[in-house]
PABAVO-161365 format. One line per 3 residues: number of its first residue (from 1); for each residue x, y, z of C-alpha. Coordinates in steps of 0.1 Angstrom, whole numbers. Each point is the difference from the previous one (the first is absolute). Last residue first. Layout:
! residues N
NUM> X:Y:Z; ...
END
This chain:
! residues 274
274> -1031:712:-499; 15:29:-8; -1:13:-39
271> 31:-6:-17; 25:30:-4; 13:11:-37
268> 34:18:-5; 9:10:-33; 36:15:-6
265> 8:17:-30; 32:-3:-25; 14:24:-21
262> -19:28:12; -28:20:-18; -31:-20:15
259> 15:0:36; -5:42:-2; -30:-1:19
256> 16:-20:31; 23:28:4; 37:-2:-4
253> 18:29:13; 21:-9:34; 16:-31:-8
250> 3:-1:-36; 9:41:4; 26:-15:21
247> 13:-28:-24; -1:24:-28; 25:23:20
244> 20:-27:7; 1:-13:-39; 12:36:-4
241> 27:-5:22; 12:-36:-16; 2:16:-33
238> 25:-28:-13; -19:-30:10; -32:22:-10
235> 14:-6:-39; 5:-39:5; -31:-2:20
232> -25:12:-27; -10:-33:-10; -15:-4:37
229> -27:26:-8; 5:32:19; -9:8:33
226> -20:30:0; -37:-20:-7; 21:-32:6
223> -32:-17:21; -29:22:2; -26:-12:28
220> -36:-16:-6; -26:-8:23; -28:-28:-6
217> -34:-7:12; -9:-35:2; -34:-8:-9
214> 6:-19:-35; 38:-8:-3; -2:-3:-36
211> 33:6:-8; -12:16:-36; -16:28:16
208> 30:5:27; 23:0:-29; -19:26:-21
205> -5:23:28; 44:1:3; 4:-1:-36
202> 13:-29:-12; 28:-14:-23; 2:-36:-16
199> 33:-19:-5; 9:-30:-22; 34:-10:10
196> 32:4:-21; 33:-19:-2; 28:-4:-20
193> 22:33:6; -16:2:34; -31:8:17
190> -15:19:-29; -35:7:8; -23:-12:-28
187> -34:22:1; -33:-12:1; -30:19:-15
184> -20:28:16; 34:21:-11; 6:34:24
181> 29:-16:14; 15:7:-35; -3:37:2
178> 34:11:3; 14:-30:-18; -20:9:-31
175> 9:38:5; 39:-11:-2; 19:39:-3
172> 24:-4:28; -19:27:18; -34:-17:-6
169> 13:-31:14; 13:11:34; -34:23:4
166> -21:-30:-5; 22:-23:23; 0:25:28
163> -39:8:-6; -8:-38:3; -38:-6:-11
160> -9:-36:0; 11:-7:30; 20:-30:10
157> -11:-20:30; 10:-3:37; -26:-23:19
154> -13:3:33; -31:-20:10; -11:0:39
151> -14:-21:26; -28:8:22; -16:-32:-4
148> 27:-24:-8; 10:3:-42; 0:-30:-22
145> -36:8:-10; 10:33:-16; 26:-18:-17
142> -22:-23:-18; -22:31:-5; 26:18:-18
139> 16:-28:-22; -28:-4:-25; -1:36:-10
136> 38:1:-1; 0:-28:-26; -27:19:-21
133> 25:31:5; 32:-18:-13; 24:-8:30
130> 36:11:-7; -12:36:14; -8:-19:34
127> 39:-6:8; 4:40:-3; 25:6:27
124> -15:-16:30; -29:-23:8; -11:-7:37
121> -30:-18:14; -2:8:38; -18:-12:29
118> 1:-35:-16; -24:-31:-9; 6:-36:4
115> 34:-19:-4; -11:-22:-28; 4:22:-32
112> -25:-14:-28; -12:30:-5; 30:19:-8
109> 8:-27:-27; -12:25:-31; 26:27:15
106> 29:-25:-7; 15:-20:28; 41:-7:6
103> -1:3:41; 20:19:24; -4:-4:39
100> 6:32:23; 7:-2:37; 17:-31:2
97> 26:6:-24; 8:32:13; 35:-3:3
94> 10:25:-22; 19:-24:-22; -31:-18:0
91> -22:24:-12; 26:7:-26; 4:-36:-16
88> -37:0:2; -3:31:-20; 24:-14:-25
85> -17:-33:-5; -33:19:-1; 10:22:-28
82> 15:-30:-23; -33:-20:5; -23:30:-13
79> -35:-1:9; 3:18:33; -11:-4:37
76> 14:11:31; -21:-14:36; 9:23:25
73> -3:-2:36; 5:38:13; 23:13:27
70> 12:29:-16; 30:-19:-12; -20:-26:-19
67> -16:33:-20; 32:14:-7; 13:-36:-13
64> -28:-6:-22; 3:37:-15; 32:-11:-13
61> -11:-37:-11; 17:-2:-33; -34:4:-21
58> -26:-3:25; -27:1:-23; -31:-5:24
55> 7:4:35; -19:-13:26; 3:11:34
52> -10:-11:35; 1:23:28; 22:15:29
49> 10:-32:11; 2:1:36; 30:-6:23
46> 16:29:-8; -33:23:9; -11:18:-28
43> 6:37:11; 23:6:-32; -27:-11:-27
40> -27:22:18; -7:21:-30; -6:-27:-20
37> -21:-1:-34; -1:38:-16; 29:11:19
34> 22:-28:-5; -5:-7:-33; 8:38:-4
31> 34:-4:16; 6:-32:-19; -7:15:-33
28> 19:30:8; 31:-22:6; -3:-22:-30
25> 1:32:-21; 34:13:20; 16:-31:-7
22> -10:0:-35; 12:35:-7; 35:-7:16
19> 4:-36:-18; -1:-30:25; -37:-16:-13
16> 5:15:-38; 24:-13:-20; 25:-17:28
13> -32:-18:16; -14:-13:-33; 33:-13:-13
10> -6:-36:11; -39:1:-3; 4:14:-38
7> -7:-28:-23; -24:-17:26; -22:27:-7
4> -13:-19:-32; -13:-21:27; -26:30:14
1> -1:21:24
END
């Protein structure tokens, strides 16, 4: 996340993480991350760390706390000092400060992280959409070098096409908003009434190509194919039975080939074994 996110750091959990839709989307991310990356999380000996995680754009620390609870040693980073402050407080309150460190760190500073290489590099909910394509192309090889042999890179990225969003805005007779993600130029995403952040949208294949992880084979998963975008949470809070059906479909009927049509897609890249 960027310093612009300072403006919403203290309201972010209430506005997204702790909403019903936000919780379901994050639970889906965790489930798919486990499936792609660490199927043996539960079998890791209690006295032995399950692995090391470098989290990018960690926000308020929800994912860092989850990884730490699974037995991982986590270095969570974010360029927003306010987000980092919130994350540190939450991690301390959870009693996980020995398992998860949080640090102010921009994408440009990742290369200088002294902790060495990691079993997993993780980025959730569109943090990398705030990086321009040229910057993303430079960042990819740096991230690849930060992985241990056999390590994985997992990111959840906002998609260029979201059928939910297109249908929603077409029904509201707002065609410009319905197809806004198709723009090749950055869009100003509204964070609050006074703050915007430049945002780029990518298709799965486009993101993989730009990221420039040469020799890394990608796998994709849709995130938010049936579950609605988070800005529709107020409606679905009043229609919980419908949301339950959509959550069931998200779990049972979200094949990899439909990753391009979801609100977000998850990409998993595995490094070559040494």
